[in-house]
N, CA and C atoms as an extended XYZ file, in Angstrom:
519
Properties=species:S:1:pos:R:3:atomname:S:1:resname:S:1:resid:I:1 pbc="F F F"
N         9.455      -13.469       38.179 N   UNK     1
C         8.634      -13.757       39.249 CA  UNK     1
C         8.127      -12.591       39.879 C   UNK     1
N         6.901      -12.501       40.376 N   UNK     2
C         6.337      -11.377       40.976 CA  UNK     2
C         5.449      -11.703       42.112 C   UNK     2
N         5.786      -11.254       43.328 N   UNK     3
C         4.926      -11.622       44.577 CA  UNK     3
C         4.598      -10.359       45.351 C   UNK     3
N         3.519      -10.504       45.999 N   UNK     4
C         3.101       -9.345       47.021 CA  UNK     4
C         3.420       -9.905       48.374 C   UNK     4
N         4.018       -9.081       49.139 N   UNK     5
C         4.377       -9.357       50.500 CA  UNK     5
C         3.660       -8.385       51.523 C   UNK     5
N         3.021       -8.966       52.469 N   UNK     6
C         2.298       -8.203       53.451 CA  UNK     6
C         2.524       -8.748       54.922 C   UNK     6
N         2.404       -7.902       55.861 N   UNK     7
C         2.554       -8.498       57.341 CA  UNK     7
C         1.793       -7.782       58.248 C   UNK     7
N         1.627       -8.310       59.507 N   UNK     8
C         1.074       -7.547       60.611 CA  UNK     8
C        -0.141       -6.951       60.366 C   UNK     8
N        -1.250       -7.590       59.883 N   UNK     9
C        -2.536       -7.048       59.566 CA  UNK     9
C        -3.313       -7.009       60.782 C   UNK     9
N        -3.071       -7.814       61.819 N   UNK    10
C        -3.632       -7.757       63.131 CA  UNK    10
C        -5.188       -7.743       63.048 C   UNK    10
N        -5.795       -8.694       62.314 N   UNK    11
C        -7.371       -8.780       62.257 CA  UNK    11
C        -7.939       -7.820       61.445 C   UNK    11
N        -7.223       -7.073       60.547 N   UNK    12
C        -7.842       -6.134       59.588 CA  UNK    12
C        -8.035       -6.979       58.288 C   UNK    12
N        -9.002       -7.775       58.304 N   UNK    13
C        -9.392       -8.668       57.295 CA  UNK    13
C        -9.726       -7.878       56.072 C   UNK    13
N       -10.365       -6.704       56.148 N   UNK    14
C       -10.701       -5.891       55.083 CA  UNK    14
C        -9.630       -5.637       54.144 C   UNK    14
N        -8.482       -5.263       54.582 N   UNK    15
C        -7.319       -4.861       53.826 CA  UNK    15
C        -6.806       -6.073       53.021 C   UNK    15
N        -6.809       -7.290       53.673 N   UNK    16
C        -6.362       -8.504       52.930 CA  UNK    16
C        -7.398       -8.815       51.915 C   UNK    16
N        -8.638       -8.687       52.074 N   UNK    17
C        -9.664       -8.910       50.990 CA  UNK    17
C        -9.364       -7.978       49.855 C   UNK    17
N        -9.066       -6.722       50.184 N   UNK    18
C        -8.765       -5.705       49.014 CA  UNK    18
C        -7.519       -6.168       48.338 C   UNK    18
N        -6.467       -6.602       48.972 N   UNK    19
C        -5.274       -7.218       48.242 CA  UNK    19
C        -5.568       -8.296       47.407 C   UNK    19
N        -6.313       -9.268       47.881 N   UNK    20
C        -6.600      -10.428       47.118 CA  UNK    20
C        -7.490      -10.118       45.938 C   UNK    20
N        -8.463       -9.151       46.104 N   UNK    21
C        -9.327       -8.757       44.970 CA  UNK    21
C        -8.479       -8.058       43.924 C   UNK    21
N        -7.572       -7.258       44.359 N   UNK    22
C        -6.774       -6.452       43.394 CA  UNK    22
C        -5.680       -7.218       42.693 C   UNK    22
N        -4.955       -8.081       43.445 N   UNK    23
C        -3.807       -8.646       42.957 CA  UNK    23
C        -3.805      -10.150       42.599 C   UNK    23
N        -4.747      -10.901       43.071 N   UNK    24
C        -4.808      -12.235       42.746 CA  UNK    24
C        -4.854      -12.405       41.208 C   UNK    24
N        -4.037      -13.330       40.669 N   UNK    25
C        -3.944      -13.425       39.232 CA  UNK    25
C        -2.922      -12.552       38.535 C   UNK    25
N        -2.482      -11.435       39.286 N   UNK    26
C        -1.561      -10.587       38.683 CA  UNK    26
C        -0.108      -10.839       39.381 C   UNK    26
N        -0.129      -11.615       40.443 N   UNK    27
C         1.147      -11.920       41.049 CA  UNK    27
C         1.301      -13.456       41.088 C   UNK    27
N         2.421      -13.926       41.289 N   UNK    28
C         2.594      -15.356       41.368 CA  UNK    28
C         2.289      -15.969       42.836 C   UNK    28
N         2.264      -15.087       43.747 N   UNK    29
C         1.865      -15.504       45.118 CA  UNK    29
C         1.579      -14.194       46.032 C   UNK    29
N         0.697      -14.417       46.870 N   UNK    30
C         0.386      -13.436       48.021 CA  UNK    30
C         1.005      -14.069       49.272 C   UNK    30
N         1.909      -13.242       49.928 N   UNK    31
C         2.671      -13.773       51.078 CA  UNK    31
C         2.283      -12.902       52.214 C   UNK    31
N         2.127      -13.658       53.384 N   UNK    32
C         1.744      -12.913       54.621 CA  UNK    32
C         2.737      -13.405       55.662 C   UNK    32
N         3.568      -12.470       56.221 N   UNK    33
C         4.604      -12.762       57.191 CA  UNK    33
C         4.119      -12.819       58.667 C   UNK    33
N         2.848      -13.061       58.860 N   UNK    34
C         2.406      -13.296       60.169 CA  UNK    34
C         1.717      -12.183       60.887 C   UNK    34
N         1.096      -12.485       62.005 N   UNK    35
C         0.255      -11.603       62.799 CA  UNK    35
C        -1.025      -11.192       61.989 C   UNK    35
N        -1.491      -12.228       61.235 N   UNK    36
C        -2.793      -11.828       60.532 CA  UNK    36
C        -3.946      -11.901       61.439 C   UNK    36
N        -3.925      -12.702       62.495 N   UNK    37
C        -4.890      -13.015       63.493 CA  UNK    37
C        -6.065      -13.789       62.837 C   UNK    37
N        -5.826      -14.343       61.681 N   UNK    38
C        -6.855      -15.217       61.073 CA  UNK    38
C        -6.931      -16.504       61.754 C   UNK    38
N        -8.062      -17.232       61.639 N   UNK    39
C        -8.107      -18.645       62.002 CA  UNK    39
C        -7.677      -19.475       60.847 C   UNK    39
N        -7.125      -20.536       61.073 N   UNK    40
C        -6.635      -21.411       60.063 CA  UNK    40
C        -7.766      -21.834       59.156 C   UNK    40
N        -9.032      -21.854       59.577 N   UNK    41
C       -10.217      -22.293       58.759 CA  UNK    41
C       -10.720      -21.134       57.974 C   UNK    41
N       -10.256      -19.936       58.157 N   UNK    42
C       -10.698      -18.757       57.478 CA  UNK    42
C       -10.498      -18.773       55.904 C   UNK    42
N       -11.485      -18.663       55.182 N   UNK    43
C       -11.320      -18.893       53.739 CA  UNK    43
C       -10.223      -17.958       53.151 C   UNK    43
N       -10.016      -16.771       53.756 N   UNK    44
C        -9.056      -15.751       53.287 CA  UNK    44
C        -7.720      -16.332       53.358 C   UNK    44
N        -7.422      -17.211       54.420 N   UNK    45
C        -6.106      -17.705       54.565 CA  UNK    45
C        -5.651      -18.598       53.263 C   UNK    45
N        -6.569      -19.172       52.604 N   UNK    46
C        -6.168      -19.971       51.423 CA  UNK    46
C        -5.591      -19.272       50.284 C   UNK    46
N        -5.686      -17.916       50.321 N   UNK    47
C        -5.179      -17.085       49.256 CA  UNK    47
C        -3.616      -16.792       49.551 C   UNK    47
N        -3.127      -16.965       50.681 N   UNK    48
C        -1.849      -16.532       51.068 CA  UNK    48
C        -0.883      -17.765       51.407 C   UNK    48
N         0.363      -17.525       51.129 N   UNK    49
C         1.432      -18.386       51.825 CA  UNK    49
C         1.688      -17.652       53.101 C   UNK    49
N         1.445      -18.284       54.227 N   UNK    50
C         1.314      -17.504       55.470 CA  UNK    50
C         1.968      -18.237       56.529 C   UNK    50
N         2.608      -17.448       57.524 N   UNK    51
C         3.235      -18.060       58.607 CA  UNK    51
C         2.630      -17.522       59.942 C   UNK    51
N         2.842      -18.229       61.013 N   UNK    52
C         2.397      -17.852       62.369 CA  UNK    52
C         3.248      -16.751       62.978 C   UNK    52
N         2.597      -15.788       63.510 N   UNK    53
C         3.296      -14.763       64.191 CA  UNK    53
C         2.995      -14.916       65.626 C   UNK    53
N         3.636      -14.048       66.421 N   UNK    54
C         3.478      -14.134       67.944 CA  UNK    54
C         2.183      -13.727       68.446 C   UNK    54
N         1.279      -13.094       67.569 N   UNK    55
C        -0.211      -12.883       67.886 CA  UNK    55
C        -1.150      -13.710       67.187 C   UNK    55
N        -0.642      -14.761       66.492 N   UNK    56
C        -1.519      -15.700       65.846 CA  UNK    56
C        -1.559      -16.939       66.808 C   UNK    56
N        -2.675      -17.218       67.341 N   UNK    57
C        -2.788      -18.122       68.324 CA  UNK    57
C        -3.317      -19.547       67.796 C   UNK    57
N        -3.649      -19.640       66.636 N   UNK    58
C        -3.993      -20.869       65.883 CA  UNK    58
C        -2.634      -21.542       65.685 C   UNK    58
N        -2.510      -22.640       66.242 N   UNK    59
C        -1.155      -23.415       66.181 CA  UNK    59
C        -1.023      -24.170       64.907 C   UNK    59
N        -2.051      -24.119       64.001 N   UNK    60
C        -1.952      -24.918       62.753 CA  UNK    60
C        -1.162      -24.144       61.715 C   UNK    60
N        -0.875      -22.801       61.921 N   UNK    61
C         0.056      -22.092       61.076 CA  UNK    61
C         1.489      -22.493       61.234 C   UNK    61
N         2.201      -22.639       60.114 N   UNK    62
C         3.553      -23.070       60.193 CA  UNK    62
C         4.514      -21.777       60.732 C   UNK    62
N         5.505      -22.078       61.460 N   UNK    63
C         6.400      -20.996       61.944 CA  UNK    63
C         7.290      -20.551       60.858 C   UNK    63
N         7.465      -21.368       59.795 N   UNK    64
C         8.414      -21.056       58.765 CA  UNK    64
C         7.852      -21.743       57.519 C   UNK    64
N         7.963      -21.030       56.372 N   UNK    65
C         7.550      -21.591       55.100 CA  UNK    65
C         8.809      -21.390       54.122 C   UNK    65
N         9.166      -22.443       53.463 N   UNK    66
C        10.108      -22.245       52.307 CA  UNK    66
C         9.336      -22.690       51.070 C   UNK    66
N         9.517      -21.960       50.030 N   UNK    67
C         8.757      -22.232       48.806 CA  UNK    67
C         9.633      -21.802       47.590 C   UNK    67
N         9.583      -22.534       46.624 N   UNK    68
C        10.320      -22.181       45.348 CA  UNK    68
C         9.227      -21.834       44.278 C   UNK    68
N         9.373      -20.497       43.845 N   UNK    69
C         8.479      -20.015       42.808 CA  UNK    69
C         9.357      -19.403       41.667 C   UNK    69
N         9.069      -19.949       40.556 N   UNK    70
C         9.810      -19.511       39.298 CA  UNK    70
C        11.301      -19.531       39.502 C   UNK    70
N        11.758      -20.597       40.227 N   UNK    71
C        13.169      -20.758       40.423 CA  UNK    71
C        13.732      -19.977       41.554 C   UNK    71
N        12.920      -19.214       42.194 N   UNK    72
C        13.520      -18.366       43.511 CA  UNK    72
C        13.030      -19.167       44.686 C   UNK    72
N        14.025      -19.346       45.520 N   UNK    73
C        13.878      -20.029       46.902 CA  UNK    73
C        13.497      -18.895       47.826 C   UNK    73
N        12.262      -19.056       48.346 N   UNK    74
C        11.747      -17.976       49.305 CA  UNK    74
C        11.586      -18.573       50.654 C   UNK    74
N        12.067      -17.775       51.645 N   UNK    75
C        11.885      -18.093       53.149 CA  UNK    75
C        11.005      -17.134       53.663 C   UNK    75
N         9.946      -17.493       54.399 N   UNK    76
C         9.089      -16.688       55.054 CA  UNK    76
C         8.980      -17.084       56.559 C   UNK    76
N         9.224      -16.082       57.443 N   UNK    77
C         9.055      -16.175       58.843 CA  UNK    77
C         8.418      -14.906       59.338 C   UNK    77
N         7.989      -14.998       60.667 N   UNK    78
C         7.415      -13.675       61.181 CA  UNK    78
C         8.634      -12.875       61.726 C   UNK    78
N         9.579      -13.533       62.391 N   UNK    79
C        10.780      -12.727       62.789 CA  UNK    79
C        10.853      -12.771       64.371 C   UNK    79
N         9.872      -12.997       65.063 N   UNK    80
C         9.993      -12.875       66.540 CA  UNK    80
C        10.972      -13.986       67.043 C   UNK    80
N        10.970      -15.045       66.557 N   UNK    81
C        11.803      -16.128       67.002 CA  UNK    81
C        13.314      -16.075       66.416 C   UNK    81
N        13.542      -14.978       65.695 N   UNK    82
C        14.875      -14.790       65.095 CA  UNK    82
C        15.484      -13.427       65.554 C   UNK    82
N        14.847      -12.777       66.519 N   UNK    83
C        15.390      -11.543       67.141 CA  UNK    83
C        15.558      -10.358       66.141 C   UNK    83
N        14.554      -10.229       65.134 N   UNK    84
C        14.791       -9.148       64.109 CA  UNK    84
C        14.697       -7.826       64.725 C   UNK    84
N        14.179       -7.676       65.990 N   UNK    85
C        14.182       -6.248       66.593 CA  UNK    85
C        15.626       -5.840       66.894 C   UNK    85
N        16.583       -6.902       66.894 N   UNK    86
C        17.817       -6.666       67.298 CA  UNK    86
C        18.912       -6.821       66.186 C   UNK    86
N        18.397       -7.075       65.088 N   UNK    87
C        19.271       -7.321       63.838 CA  UNK    87
C        18.887       -8.438       63.131 C   UNK    87
N        19.621       -8.726       62.034 N   UNK    88
C        19.151       -9.841       61.200 CA  UNK    88
C        20.202      -11.103       61.215 C   UNK    88
N        21.122      -10.967       62.190 N   UNK    89
C        22.028      -12.083       62.138 CA  UNK    89
C        21.516      -13.484       62.192 C   UNK    89
N        20.530      -13.728       63.056 N   UNK    90
C        19.993      -15.080       63.184 CA  UNK    90
C        19.257      -15.406       61.928 C   UNK    90
N        18.540      -14.470       61.405 N   UNK    91
C        17.820      -14.692       60.205 CA  UNK    91
C        18.642      -14.928       59.080 C   UNK    91
N        19.767      -14.259       58.990 N   UNK    92
C        20.676      -14.488       57.902 CA  UNK    92
C        21.275      -15.921       57.965 C   UNK    92
N        21.502      -16.385       59.095 N   UNK    93
C        22.033      -17.776       59.300 CA  UNK    93
C        20.956      -18.833       58.842 C   UNK    93
N        19.718      -18.592       59.189 N   UNK    94
C        18.638      -19.338       58.670 CA  UNK    94
C        18.494      -19.239       57.169 C   UNK    94
N        18.683      -18.119       56.682 N   UNK    95
C        18.567      -17.965       55.145 CA  UNK    95
C        19.655      -18.696       54.414 C   UNK    95
N        20.876      -18.689       55.060 N   UNK    96
C        21.955      -19.345       54.475 CA  UNK    96
C        21.686      -20.779       54.484 C   UNK    96
N        21.262      -21.300       55.699 N   UNK    97
C        21.065      -22.695       55.886 CA  UNK    97
C        20.056      -23.341       54.907 C   UNK    97
N        18.990      -22.417       54.526 N   UNK    98
C        17.884      -22.875       53.630 CA  UNK    98
C        18.216      -22.358       52.209 C   UNK    98
N        19.339      -21.771       51.970 N   UNK    99
C        19.744      -21.380       50.608 CA  UNK    99
C        18.749      -20.488       50.053 C   UNK    99
N        18.236      -19.450       50.799 N   UNK   100
C        17.018      -18.630       50.325 CA  UNK   100
C        17.597      -17.451       49.518 C   UNK   100
N        16.877      -17.292       48.413 N   UNK   101
C        17.195      -16.071       47.528 CA  UNK   101
C        16.481      -14.890       48.107 C   UNK   101
N        15.179      -15.085       48.580 N   UNK   102
C        14.433      -14.010       49.119 CA  UNK   102
C        13.975      -14.368       50.474 C   UNK   102
N        14.071      -13.471       51.444 N   UNK   103
C        13.760      -13.696       52.849 CA  UNK   103
C        12.777      -12.583       53.267 C   UNK   103
N        11.538      -13.058       53.621 N   UNK   104
C        10.466      -12.097       53.949 CA  UNK   104
C        10.118      -12.298       55.391 C   UNK   104
N        10.003      -11.208       56.096 N   UNK   105
C         9.763      -11.277       57.610 CA  UNK   105
C         8.921      -10.161       58.037 C   UNK   105
N         8.346      -10.258       59.160 N   UNK   106
C         7.477       -9.105       59.850 CA  UNK   106
C         7.972       -8.856       61.210 C   UNK   106
N         6.887       -8.642       61.972 N   UNK   107
C         7.147       -8.477       63.544 CA  UNK   107
C         7.471       -7.001       64.021 C   UNK   107
N         8.349       -6.315       63.337 N   UNK   108
C         8.822       -5.072       63.855 CA  UNK   108
C         7.925       -3.920       63.461 C   UNK   108
N         6.941       -4.173       62.515 N   UNK   109
C         5.982       -3.165       62.018 CA  UNK   109
C         6.662       -2.094       61.331 C   UNK   109
N         7.936       -2.226       60.982 N   UNK   110
C         8.680       -1.273       60.301 CA  UNK   110
C         9.279       -1.773       59.051 C   UNK   110
N         9.084       -1.009       57.868 N   UNK   111
C         9.530       -1.592       56.623 CA  UNK   111
C        11.126       -1.612       56.565 C   UNK   111
N        11.658       -2.559       55.837 N   UNK   112
C        13.177       -2.786       55.714 CA  UNK   112
C        13.313       -3.528       54.528 C   UNK   112
N        14.492       -3.161       53.823 N   UNK   113
C        14.898       -3.833       52.560 CA  UNK   113
C        16.337       -3.657       52.424 C   UNK   113
N        16.986       -4.835       52.377 N   UNK   114
C        18.303       -4.866       52.125 CA  UNK   114
C        18.826       -6.126       51.377 C   UNK   114
N        19.951       -5.987       50.623 N   UNK   115
C        20.369       -7.137       49.923 CA  UNK   115
C        21.809       -7.383       50.402 C   UNK   115
N        21.906       -8.707       50.996 N   UNK   116
C        23.138       -9.006       51.672 CA  UNK   116
C        23.515      -10.553       51.254 C   UNK   116
N        24.744      -10.710       50.944 N   UNK   117
C        25.257      -11.997       50.687 CA  UNK   117
C        24.450      -12.781       49.620 C   UNK   117
N        23.904      -12.040       48.591 N   UNK   118
C        23.136      -12.622       47.530 CA  UNK   118
C        21.689      -12.944       47.875 C   UNK   118
N        21.225      -12.377       49.005 N   UNK   119
C        19.791      -12.599       49.436 CA  UNK   119
C        19.132      -11.312       49.716 C   UNK   119
N        17.893      -11.197       49.261 N   UNK   120
C        17.100       -9.965       49.712 CA  UNK   120
C        16.445      -10.351       51.006 C   UNK   120
N        16.431       -9.358       51.968 N   UNK   121
C        15.856       -9.464       53.115 CA  UNK   121
C        14.833       -8.314       53.250 C   UNK   121
N        13.619       -8.622       53.342 N   UNK   122
C        12.451       -7.611       53.217 CA  UNK   122
C        11.391       -7.792       54.355 C   UNK   122
N        11.231       -6.677       54.858 N   UNK   123
C        10.075       -6.548       55.844 CA  UNK   123
C         9.090       -5.604       55.159 C   UNK   123
N         7.868       -6.017       54.910 N   UNK   124
C         6.869       -5.066       54.200 CA  UNK   124
C         6.421       -3.982       55.073 C   UNK   124
N         6.676       -3.987       56.376 N   UNK   125
C         6.115       -3.090       57.319 CA  UNK   125
C         4.785       -3.673       57.787 C   UNK   125
N         4.026       -3.004       58.682 N   UNK   126
C         2.732       -3.429       58.955 CA  UNK   126
C         1.690       -2.699       58.046 C   UNK   126
N         0.773       -3.508       57.524 N   UNK   127
C        -0.283       -2.935       56.667 CA  UNK   127
C        -1.356       -2.246       57.488 C   UNK   127
N        -1.409       -2.558       58.880 N   UNK   128
C        -2.477       -2.021       59.741 CA  UNK   128
C        -2.009       -1.257       60.929 C   UNK   128
N        -0.825       -1.480       61.398 N   UNK   129
C        -0.282       -0.880       62.671 CA  UNK   129
C         1.108       -0.439       62.478 C   UNK   129
N         1.448        0.470       61.485 N   UNK   130
C         2.881        0.769       61.198 CA  UNK   130
C         3.556        1.564       62.271 C   UNK   130
N         4.861        1.334       62.459 N   UNK   131
C         5.698        2.137       63.445 CA  UNK   131
C         6.842        2.725       62.710 C   UNK   131
N         7.546        3.488       63.333 N   UNK   132
C         8.810        4.151       62.936 CA  UNK   132
C         8.693        5.133       61.877 C   UNK   132
N         9.768        5.344       61.105 N   UNK   133
C        10.018        6.399       60.213 CA  UNK   133
C         8.834        6.496       59.211 C   UNK   133
N         8.295        5.496       58.869 N   UNK   134
C         7.113        5.579       57.826 CA  UNK   134
C         5.786        5.388       58.300 C   UNK   134
N         5.628        5.613       59.603 N   UNK   135
C         4.390        5.583       60.285 CA  UNK   135
C         3.303        6.328       59.587 C   UNK   135
N         3.650        7.534       59.023 N   UNK   136
C         2.717        8.432       58.454 CA  UNK   136
C         2.137        7.832       57.153 C   UNK   136
N         2.564        6.773       56.641 N   UNK   137
C         2.056        6.185       55.477 CA  UNK   137
C         0.906        5.315       55.743 C   UNK   137
N         0.557        5.094       56.959 N   UNK   138
C        -0.705        4.414       57.421 CA  UNK   138
C        -0.742        2.960       57.069 C   UNK   138
N         0.353        2.339       56.815 N   UNK   139
C         0.480        0.909       56.393 CA  UNK   139
C         0.994        0.635       54.980 C   UNK   139
N         1.810       -0.312       54.909 N   UNK   140
C         2.550       -0.636       53.665 CA  UNK   140
C         2.525       -2.116       53.396 C   UNK   140
N         2.791       -2.395       52.219 N   UNK   141
C         3.048       -3.757       51.639 CA  UNK   141
C         4.103       -3.553       50.481 C   UNK   141
N         4.537       -4.611       50.104 N   UNK   142
C         5.662       -4.546       48.967 CA  UNK   142
C         5.348       -5.563       47.808 C   UNK   142
N         5.766       -5.125       46.640 N   UNK   143
C         5.672       -6.101       45.509 CA  UNK   143
C         7.235       -6.307       45.147 C   UNK   143
N         7.533       -7.523       44.942 N   UNK   144
C         8.925       -7.920       44.601 CA  UNK   144
C         8.896       -8.589       43.286 C   UNK   144
N         9.596       -8.105       42.355 N   UNK   145
C         9.775       -8.677       41.057 CA  UNK   145
C        11.236       -9.015       40.867 C   UNK   145
N        11.499      -10.262       40.289 N   UNK   146
C        12.855      -10.711       40.093 CA  UNK   146
C        12.968      -11.022       38.643 C   UNK   146
N        14.285      -10.975       38.175 N   UNK   147
C        14.755      -11.488       36.849 CA  UNK   147
C        16.025      -12.150       37.171 C   UNK   147
N        16.684      -12.736       36.072 N   UNK   148
C        17.944      -13.349       36.342 CA  UNK   148
C        19.010      -12.428       36.820 C   UNK   148
N        18.935      -11.166       36.456 N   UNK   149
C        20.133      -10.212       36.908 CA  UNK   149
C        19.663       -9.137       37.849 C   UNK   149
N        18.323       -9.055       38.262 N   UNK   150
C        17.853       -7.940       39.081 CA  UNK   150
C        16.748       -8.388       39.990 C   UNK   150
N        16.596       -7.648       41.061 N   UNK   151
C        15.433       -7.730       41.993 CA  UNK   151
C        14.938       -6.286       42.169 C   UNK   151
N        13.649       -6.111       41.859 N   UNK   152
C        12.961       -4.849       41.973 CA  UNK   152
C        12.013       -4.943       43.177 C   UNK   152
N        12.009       -3.878       44.088 N   UNK   153
C        11.072       -3.835       45.175 CA  UNK   153
C        10.277       -2.480       45.107 C   UNK   153
N         9.104       -2.605       45.173 N   UNK   154
C         8.258       -1.400       45.151 CA  UNK   154
C         7.277       -1.460       46.432 C   UNK   154
N         7.355       -0.431       47.300 N   UNK   155
C         6.373       -0.321       48.447 CA  UNK   155
C         5.077        0.359       47.997 C   UNK   155
N         4.040       -0.082       48.633 N   UNK   156
C         2.819        0.503       48.414 CA  UNK   156
C         2.041        0.877       49.749 C   UNK   156
N         1.043        1.788       49.657 N   UNK   157
C         0.247        2.119       50.683 CA  UNK   157
C        -0.935        1.378       50.696 C   UNK   157
N        -1.748        1.407       51.774 N   UNK   158
C        -3.134        0.778       51.683 CA  UNK   158
C        -4.087        1.093       50.676 C   UNK   158
N        -3.879        2.332       50.074 N   UNK   159
C        -4.812        2.715       49.045 CA  UNK   159
C        -4.338        2.098       47.639 C   UNK   159
N        -3.338        1.149       47.751 N   UNK   160
C        -2.801        0.487       46.507 CA  UNK   160
C        -1.905        1.451       45.623 C   UNK   160
N        -1.611        2.603       46.161 N   UNK   161
C        -0.738        3.575       45.475 CA  UNK   161
C         0.758        3.303       45.829 C   UNK   161
N         1.678        3.335       44.800 N   UNK   162
C         3.075        3.088       45.157 CA  UNK   162
C         3.609        4.325       45.871 C   UNK   162
N         4.641        4.092       46.794 N   UNK   163
C         5.320        5.132       47.483 CA  UNK   163
C         6.541        5.500       46.647 C   UNK   163
N         6.508        6.637       45.977 N   UNK   164
C         7.600        7.036       45.048 CA  UNK   164
C         8.970        6.848       45.504 C   UNK   164
N         9.272        7.230       46.789 N   UNK   165
C        10.673        7.195       47.297 CA  UNK   165
C        10.934        5.877       47.874 C   UNK   165
N        10.089        4.844       47.779 N   UNK   166
C        10.325        3.620       48.320 CA  UNK   166
C        10.354        2.591       47.327 C   UNK   166
N        11.227        2.703       46.302 N   UNK   167
C        11.544        1.807       45.215 CA  UNK   167
C        12.954        1.417       45.170 C   UNK   167
N        13.217        0.207       45.080 N   UNK   168
C        14.665       -0.260       45.232 CA  UNK   168
C        14.948       -1.240       44.030 C   UNK   168
N        16.159       -1.194       43.608 N   UNK   169
C        16.740       -2.078       42.510 CA  UNK   169
C        18.033       -2.747       43.090 C   UNK   169
N        18.152       -4.073       43.011 N   UNK   170
C        19.319       -4.662       43.492 CA  UNK   170
C        19.833       -5.617       42.379 C   UNK   170
N        21.081       -5.326       41.881 N   UNK   171
C        21.733       -6.188       40.794 CA  UNK   171
C        22.225       -7.447       41.421 C   UNK   171
N        21.975       -8.402       40.756 N   UNK   172
C        22.412       -9.838       41.112 CA  UNK   172
C        23.816      -10.042       40.394 C   UNK   172
N        24.822      -10.710       40.970 N   UNK   173
C        26.085      -10.889       40.393 CA  UNK   173
C        26.068      -12.257       39.691 C   UNK   173
């Protein structure tokens, strides 16, 4: 399975169009972890599995999405309702409740990637308003590829180029 994960585009529809044009048909899903600031009727929305963030005021977006793709149970949230600024404890409990293999979230505008208790927790960072240690990359997204024994994560910049030192491999038991 191969998915693209993006978050916190904050009205930057141009970068979302670029991602759709470049990746649609090459990945199993395009995932947006909220704060797109799209309207629910926007045709661009139809290309993404997308959740509502704290800056998405169209109430038609779901707060949480669970989807199974190629046998992988995916949980998508924005993160603001799960205290991700203060740790992943609440999100980990939700992941456990939903039996999620892959957990994608946004909100912090800072990329994060860890494998805990058999689940991948990934924040792609903000594609449009990055913060923190990787601010100088000017926006990131991630490609996640899975197989029966491994999860591979590669972060990319807005220019669609991979970030060499932001590639991770996690062995499954």
